[in-house]
N, C-alpha and C positions, 0 to 999 in steps of 0.2 A: 372216156380220154373226154379231158378237157382240152376244148380250144387255145387255151396259153397258160405255161408254166412260168412261174415267175420264179425265179433265181435270186435269193438275197443272201447274198454272204452274211459273216457279222463275229465283228472284230473289233473291241474296246468303243463301241459306240451304243451304250446303256441310254446316253441318255439323251440318242436319236432315233434308234430302234423301233421302240411304240408307235410312233408318229410314222414313220416311216409304212410300217406295218398296219396299221390302223387305214392309210391312205388309196391302201389296198383291197383289205376286207370290207370298208366302207362303202365301196360302189353298187349300181343296179347295175351294173354286167356281174354276174359270181358266177360265171365257167369257168374257172382259172384253180389252179392251184399251187400255193406256195411253198418253196422250199426254201429251208432258213436254214443257212451252215453252217453251224458253230464253229468257227477258224480256231481253237482250243483259244477260246477269248477266257483273258483277267480279269474280266468284270462280271455282269449282270447278263448278258445278253443270253447265256444258255439261258438261263431260268425264265428269260423272258420270250423268250421262244417256247419252252415248256409252257409255260402261261396260255399263252395265246393258241396253242395243238391243241390244251384242256378243250380248251373252247368253241375252238372252230375246225370242224376236218375237213378244211381247205388245205389245212398247214400239215407239214413235214415238217420235221423237225431233221438234219443231216449232224450230226455229231464228229469231227475229224480225230482221228486218234492223237495229232499231232496241228503243229499251226503251218498251215501249207502257204499264208498268204495271199491277196482278191484273186489272184490268174488258179492256181489250185482249188481252193475253193468254189469256183467259179466253172473248172471242173469236174468235180467233186456232184457240185449241183446238179449238170448236164446230164450228167451219167445214170443221175436219180428221175430223172424232171419225163413225163410221159404225155406230155401237151404234144398238140398238135406245133405251136409256134412257142416257141422262149423268149423269154425277156430277161436278160440283168440288169437287175435296180438295185443300186450298190444301196447298204442300210443309214445312211448319215441323209439321203435324199428322201426325198416324196411325192407322190404321185397328182397331180391335178384329177377334181373329185367326177372328171365325165370324162379319164384318159381312158377307160377297159370298153366303155362303150365304144370309145370314136375309132380306136385299135382294133373291137372288135368289126365294125362295120367294115373299112378300112380291108380289111382280112377278108371279108364276103364276100368285096365288088370288084377287088383287086388280086386274091391269089400267089399273094408276089412271094419273093424268095425270103426279100428283104425289103422292113417295110419303116423308112426314117421316121422317128417320132420328132417333135419338137421343145423343145427345152427352154429354161429361158437361168437366167445365173441372181442364186437367193445371198442375199448378204449377209454378215452376222449384222447390221444396225435394220435387215428388214427389206429395204432396196432390194427390187431385179430389173433385171436389164436382160435381155433375147442377147444370143449367143449369137455374134457377127456371119458366122458360120450359116448358122439359122435362115440368113435371107436366100439361098439358096432352093430350097425347098419349094418354096411358090410357083417360083419359075420352071419347077423337072412335071412333066408331064405325068397322065394315071399313069402309067405304066411306062418303065425304060430300065434300058443298059447301063452302065460306064461305056461305054468304047461308045455310046450316041452322045451321053450326056457328063464328061468326065468332071464335071462340074463338080460332082457328087464328092468328089477326094477333096473340096476342098469345105463340109462339113465337117464337125468337128470330129476326131476316129475314137470313139467311145464306145464301150458297149451297151452302155446304159440307152443312150438314142438310137438305139436297131432292133423291131424287134424281127424274131427271125425262126424261119421256118427249119425244123429240130433235123429233123431228115438230111436236110440240106446240109446242115451247117456239121454231120457227123459222116456224112456221104465224103466231106472233103479229108476228112483225119487230119486236121488241124486243132490243136489244146491252147490252152491261155497260158505264153508264158510265166517262166518266175520273174522278180525283180519289177519295178516301176515302168509304167508304159507299156506293163503286157496286154494292152486296146489294141495297138497298132499293127503283130503281126499275125491278128485275127480279119482286124475290118479291112485292112487293105487285098490279101487273099477273098475275103467273103463279095466284098465290094465288084473287083475284076469276074466273078465266078459266077456272080448272076446272073440268071436272063430273066429274071423279073421285080425291078427293082421301083418303089411304090413309096408317098409321103404322107400322113399328118402334118403337116406346118402348125398346127393348133400346139400350145404349148401343152405337153403329158406330163412333166417329168421339170421336178425342180432339183438343182444341182447345188447342192449347198456349198459355201464358201467360206472354210471355215480351217481355223488355224489344226496344224498335221499334216494337213492334207496333202497329196503330191506335189498339185499349182499352187500348195502356199506354205509353203517351205522348203529351205535350201540344203545342201549338203549332197555328197558324194555321191547320194543316191540317183541323181540325173545324170551321170555319167551313164547308167545302164540306156538311154535313149538311143546313144551311139549301137548298140549291139542290140537293140532291140529292130532299127530297120537292118540291117544285115541279115537277118531274121524274114522280117518281112522279101527283100529278095532273092532268100532262099528258096521261101516258098511261092512266091509268082514265077520263080524258074521252074517249079513243079507245076504249074498250071500250061505252060507253052507257050502256044497262042493268042490265049485266052488273057493273059495279062498282059496288064498297061501302063507298061514299063517308063512309057517317058511321064505321065502324066503327073505318077508316084514318085517319079525321083524327082522331080519338079516339087511339089510337096516338101517335099521329107529335105532341099537344101534350104529352106523360105525357112522350116521349123529346128533343124538345127542351129542357125544363126539366129534368130528369134530370141531361140533361150536363151542364147551367151549374153542377152543384152537384156535380158528380163530380172536380171539381180537374183537370182536364185542358187547359181553358180557359185560355192562361197571363192573367195582369190588362192586357196589353198589349191584349190583345181580348174581350175579356170582355162589356162594358160596345156593342162593334159587334156581337158575338152575339147577346147577347138583343136590338137595336133591331131585328136583321134576322129574328128566329126572333116576334117578334114580332106586326113587323110580315105574315110570313109567314100568323100563326094567323090574324089579323082577317081576312084577306085568302080565303082560303079557306073559312072559317066556313061549313058549312052550313047549309039556310037549315032555321031551327027545331031547332035542336042545343040537346039543353038539357046544360048543362055537370053533372059527375060529383059527389057526395057527398064529401065528409071531405076529407084531406089534399091528395089529387088536384084536387078542385076548387076549391081555395085555391091551388095553385100556378098550374091551367089559367087562375085569374082576375087572376093576377097579371099572367101572359105575356101575356093577349090586352088588357089592360088597359097594357100597357109603363110597367109602374112601376117603374121600380129603385131608389126609395130604398124597396118595399115587401118586393124581393127583398133589396138588404141585410139590411133590418131580420129576412128571414125569418131568414136565414142566423144572422145573430150571436143567433138565438134557439134557433136549432138549437147553439151550439156554448155558450152558459153552461149547455144540458141534457146536456150531451158533458162538460161540468166536474163539473157535479155529480153527473154518473153515476161521472165517476174519482175525484171526491174519497169518494165509498163505498166505492168500491177501497180510498182508502188508511188503513182505518181500524187494517187487520192492520202497520202499519208499523213502529209500536214492539215488533209479536212480533219483526220480520224483520229491526230492530239489532238483538237481542240475542243473535236466531241467529249473525248475520254478527261480532259482537264472541268471539262463543265459539269459533268456526272460526279465529279470526286470531291463539287463543291455542294453536294445534296446530301441530307446527313446520312442517309444508308451509306454511304461507299467510306464515310469519317468515323459508323461505326467499324465496318471492314477492315480500315486501316485502324484502328484499336485494337480489333483483333489479332489481325497478324502483328502488332505488338505484342500483345500477351502471346502470342506462341514461339515466341523466342526465351518466353520463360520457361524455367523445369516445367516436369508435369507434376500434378499432385495425383500420387500415388496411392491417396487414400478418397478420390473422387471420382465416384459414380455419376453421371448423365442420363438422365429414363426420358424417351419421350414416347408418347402413343398419337397416332390419329392426326400427325402433324400439329399436337400440341391444343387437343380438345380436351383433354384430358388427362383422369387417375385410371388408366384400365388397360386390359385386357395383358399380353403377356411380358410388357413391361412388369406392371404392377405385381405381377405374382414373384417376378425374379426380385424387385425390391420389398414385398415384403419376408423373401426364405434370404435376402443378405442381412437383411437386417437381425436374421439371428443365428443366420451363420456366421457371418463377418461385419461384425457392428462395430469393426473400426471405420470400414470404407462406408465413406456420407454417402446417401443418396440425395440427389438432386433432382427436379422436375421443370423440364422445359413445356411451359405450357401458352398462349395466346391471353391476354387479356381478360377474354370472355371464358377460358377453363379456367385460370386460376380460383373463380368465384366458385369451383365445382371442387377442388382438391379435398380429401380430407380433415380436419383439423393436427398442426400440427407438421402436417408434409412441408420438406422445405423445395425451395422453388424460385425459379427464375423466366420472367416475361421472358417473351423474343421481342428478338431487336433494339434490346435497352444493351448499355456497357455490360449488367450482371452477365446478361446471358451470355456476350460475346468471351466477356472473363473465362463461366465455368465453361466453354466448352473448347476456347483455346489450352486449358489447362488440364480439365478430367483424364486420367487413366481411361478412363472405361465409359464407351457409351454406347447406349444400349436405343433401339427402336423399333418402332415395327412396320416404319418407311423407312425415310432419309432426310437427313439434313440437307441443306442446299448445297448448290454447285460449291460455295462460299467456300464447305472446308476444307479445313489441312488434315488431312492425315498424318499424324505424327509421331515419327519412329518412340516405338514403345509405348503407344496408345492401342488399346482395344476396342474394334469395332464391333457386335452383335446385333447381327441385324435377325431379328424375331419373326417375322411378317406375320403376318396379321388375321390370317387361317390358309384352308387346303383351298388349289386352285383346280377350280370347273373353267369358269370364265381365262381368256387369254390372260395373258401375265407379260409383263417387262415389253422386251421387243417384239415378242409375239402378237402382242396387241397392232402394231403395223399394219396385219394382214384385214383388218376387219374396219368396215367404214365409221364406227360411232367408238373406236375407245380414245379412253382417257388419251393414249400416247399419240392419238392422229391428230386431235384437234392440240393439245395443247404442249404436247413436251416434244424437244430432240430426242432423238434416239443417244446421238451422240451423248448430249446432256444427263440422261441417265446414268447408260455404263460410266460416265466422270463418275457420278456420285456411288453408280455400283463396288468401284472400284480400292473407294475406302474400307468393304467392307475386312473380315478376318474368318467372323464368322456369323452364320444361319443355321438354322433353327427347322428341323424338319420332324415330324409327326405321323410320316411312315416314309414305304418307300417310292410310293409312287410320286409326293410329292419332293424327295429329292431330287429325281429326273427331274422335274418340271422344272422346277429352280436354277439348276445349270444350265438348263437351255435356255428358260425367259431372259438369264441374267447370266450372258456368256462370262463371268469373268471367275480369276483365281479365286477361290477362298474356298473355305471346310465347313463342311456338313457336320453339324452336329446331332444325330437322331436320336433326340431323347426325346420326342412328346413334346407338343406344345404348354408352357405353365400354366398357361389359364385354365388347363380344362384338370389340373390336378383335384382342385376342389371337384368338379365332380364328382371323381374317380373315391377323392377320404372323407367326401361328407356324410355322418351318417344320417339315418331315418329321425332321428328326431330333432336333428339340426335341420332337417327336411320341414319337420312339421312345423318348426317355431319360425320358419322364413312365410310359408303360407298363413300363421296366424298371422304375423305382421304384415299380411298381405291385406287380409281382411278376406282369407280365402280362407272356407269351409272344410271339415276332412274328408267328408264323404261331395266336395264337387271332383267333376272331371274337367280339370281346367288345359284347353288348349290354347298355345301359343303360337298367332300366325307372326310369320317374322318373314314377308317379301326384301327382296335385295332393291335395291334403284334401274332404274335402267336408261339408259341412256338420252331415248326418247321421249321420255318424259320426263320435262323439268319441276316437277311435282308427285309429292303422295297420290296417285292414284286405288284406292282398294280395286280388287278385281270382283270382289262380291258385296254386298252388303251387310255391317256384323252383325246389326240385330237380327234379321231375319237366318244370316248366318247359324246365330246361337240359338236361338226359337226353335231353329227346325231342329236341332240338336236335340231339345227338349227338357224338362228339369235337371238343375243340380249341374248345368255346365259353365262353365266361367271361359269367356276368351279374352283373351289376352293378346290386344294388339303394339306390333312394336316397328316402329317404319326404320327403314335404313338411314345411315348418319347424317346421311349426303342432303338427303328433305326436310332438312332442320330438327327443331324442337320434338315436333309432334305425327300425331297423323290428323289433327283436325275434328277428329268424331269426338265428341262428346262423352265423358264416365256414365254408365248405368248401372243399375246393377250386377248385370249381366256380362258386361265390357269394359276393360280397363285401356284403355293407354298409358302403354308402359313406353313405349321410345323415348321418356328424357329419365328412368330410371337407371343410375349408373353403370348400376353391375350386372349385364347380362347374362351371365350363368347365374346369377338367383334362380331368375326367369325360368333356364335350363332344366333347374331344379324342383321348381316347383310344377312345372308342367306334363302332363299324362300323355299327349299328343304334341307335336311338333307341324304347322304344317306351311311350306314352304316350296320355294319355287328354283333358284338358284343360287340361293346367297351357301355360301359357307356355313353356316350355322347350320347344316346337315351335319357334316363334319363331327362339328363339336360335340353335335344332341344327340349323337350316334355312340358317341361314349358309356351313355346312359343306357345301352341297349332298350331306349323305349320306343311305340310304334311312332315311324316319320311318315307324310302323306305329301310329296311334291303332286302341288295344284301348279300347272304350269300349262295353261289356254293357249300362250303364244311363242314355246319352245321351237317351232325356226326360226321365227322372226329373232329371236334373241338368237340365237344360234351363230345367227347368219350374218347378223350386226354385230355381238358384240363375242363373237367367236367361244366355243367349249374343247377341252382337252381330251375330254369323254362323252361317249352318247349318255348321256343321263339319260335319257329315257327305257334306255334299252340294259343298266345299271343302277338303279333306284335303288334306296336304302327299303325303302316300301312300295304301298301304290304310288305310281304314277299316275293322275289323272290329269284331262283336260278340259274338262265337262263341270259347272259347277252339279249342277244337277246331280252328275257322279260320284263328284266332290260330296255332297251330302250323302248320297245315299251309302257311302263306303260307313258312312258314321250311325246311323239308322240300323243297317244288317247286321255292324259288326266287324266287315269285313276289313279296319282297321286294322286292324291284329288277328292274324289268323297263322294257321303254319305255314300257309305261302309266304305274308309277308313277315314272318320272322324267321324263315330261311334268307328272302333276300336282305333282312336287314346284316343278318350274320354273314355274309357273304361281303356288305358292306363295309361290316366293323373288321371284318380280317382286311381289307382293302384298305381303309386307312384311316384305324384308331386302334393299329397294332402298336405305336411306341407310348399312345398314352397310358402312363401304368400307374400315376401318381405323382411321380419323383421327379417330374421332369427342371423343377426351376431348383432344387435341389444339387441333379445334375450340372450346371448350368452355374450355378455360384462355387461351386469345387471346383469344375472346369477352368475358368475364366479366373476368377476371384482368389480363391486356393492354390491353382497351380495342379492343384489333385488328380485320376485319371476314373473317373466313375462308371460303375460299370453301367453299361448300355442295356435298355430294355430287353429284355426278353426277346422280343420279335427282331432286334435289329442283330443282334448277338447272329452269328452263322457257324456252321460249325465247323469240319475238317477242310469240307468240299465245295463250302465258303455260300452254300447254304442259308437262308437267315431259319429260324426257329417258327412253329404254327403259332399265335395267338390264342394266348391263354387268358379268357376269361377272368376279370375282377369280381 
């Protein structure tokens, strides 16, 4: 029997479920069972749970024959649990990396019936703040009862901030009811009946604040709060003398009134809710109850009196007070106006005005604007789409956005405009199609009828988008406002995905309303379609002999390094590999045009070579670290070695979506001598590494079948519905097809 059973109900949360499960299964404390409850989820939750169960025996999957809602799913999971303690964790939340060990230590020290765990609110822009109710936890003794410390009722009354002794919970004979606010009829009887309540004040759980959750959406379901409190007091009555009616009633009255002013109940149901809440408050009022003082007392008296006009008057008074406070903040408005006028005199501001004027004109239905890597040049997914569009949609004129430096790298005959020029803003304002592997600036006006295709520029291992804010050295932490980032993402109509994993990450990292096209990456089409004869021509053009073994070393950049710093001596490395080996060095583009290493017969600096896909094609082996090149190169089904001596540092400072060390595309080495030995002994390509590579390809290369660019052009420019890659197609049960190797 495990110490802890964690019940994870799952319904329509495929974007968040992997993060929740990873946070539970990747901890140092392992004496747990995780019961994933597929509550007849309409998305891929069931498939995700099955995948995790196949990889980790601690995961058990329970499939419900029909949707029972959160309360019913918890009940079903509890019935299957075998642990001494049970913790209900919602599948869109995640737990802190030290949570389980901390919880286990506290259980061992206190043997509680109920263990409160601290939590923090996690917003969509990755801000976090402690819930006000958690302020109670540090002041409680090591072990107490609710009668001794009734302030425990002020802690947020949820299921997921309490670890409960399973036999104690089952012995109460209470379950989670249907409807919203289902936590309440379990939380209050549980606390009243517990002989031993303990706490972990540290943050153990991150409570995601997202659209669609009960606390962030309106509607008639909020009327359930009244019914759930009625059930609370029915269950308290069954406890008899152990029930602490007065403090629970005090909490209830405040909760009922606060919800009324929270703006979650629509106008159509507001009066009905108030009347029902008022009637319940009068009905349940304990004998001799003394109303609280201050504003809470005013609210209570309005509620118990049933005075709707009084509530309306109080609300209007509050709105007036808010208006006065806003007026005070407007005192500095003239100064802000002066600043805006001064900025309007600058050249860039004048160009933006020109852009807005151009945006009033008609869209050019035959103009597509392409951009890659912030205007650095002609590359990546936009390049592949541009070239396919010239073939399949020749009436669509393609124009590239580049910097002044990037213009010099364009192939002859490729039309372009230079950023921050009148020609650029005119094209941006009029183009029907916007195709970019990053974003245009916040100045972009997304026009009705235009189509923005976000192609991305790699499969994400490192944290992206709003997720970057969790880590100290990410670009979002240093440079970008998350609000500004999300504003840019609002322009996206489509984004591209090369695997089901990326589909989930993109929607989590960029929580906006766009449609994902599971077409594969257009830039990888060439990796599937290039013939051996064409590869031989490429090698000859680069001066590589047919009998040479080519190793491509392509590490990513590191935020804690300002310039390219190789992790080994290239000359010594290629010498150790022996004769007929050629090493190609490719620095990340953030570091400029090269590695600084002089070319020699055996070592070539290919950092400025314009087409990285050519380098993949001529390489026999890839050595990289955390770069997304591993996902592209995986399409070729050739050996990959991950050389990552600073994996823990990189993971902790930049963030990673999965544990690369545990699921590499081949060998994962952290020591230079071990790196050399893998080549000397031939272990770089063995049955074991081929199996790792096959698993990696199944997960990350599944949509790349050589037709991605064609699909994008047919969908976006020709209005067709192209057939999806085989691995992106689903059968009648919603299961994806297995990968078919090219």
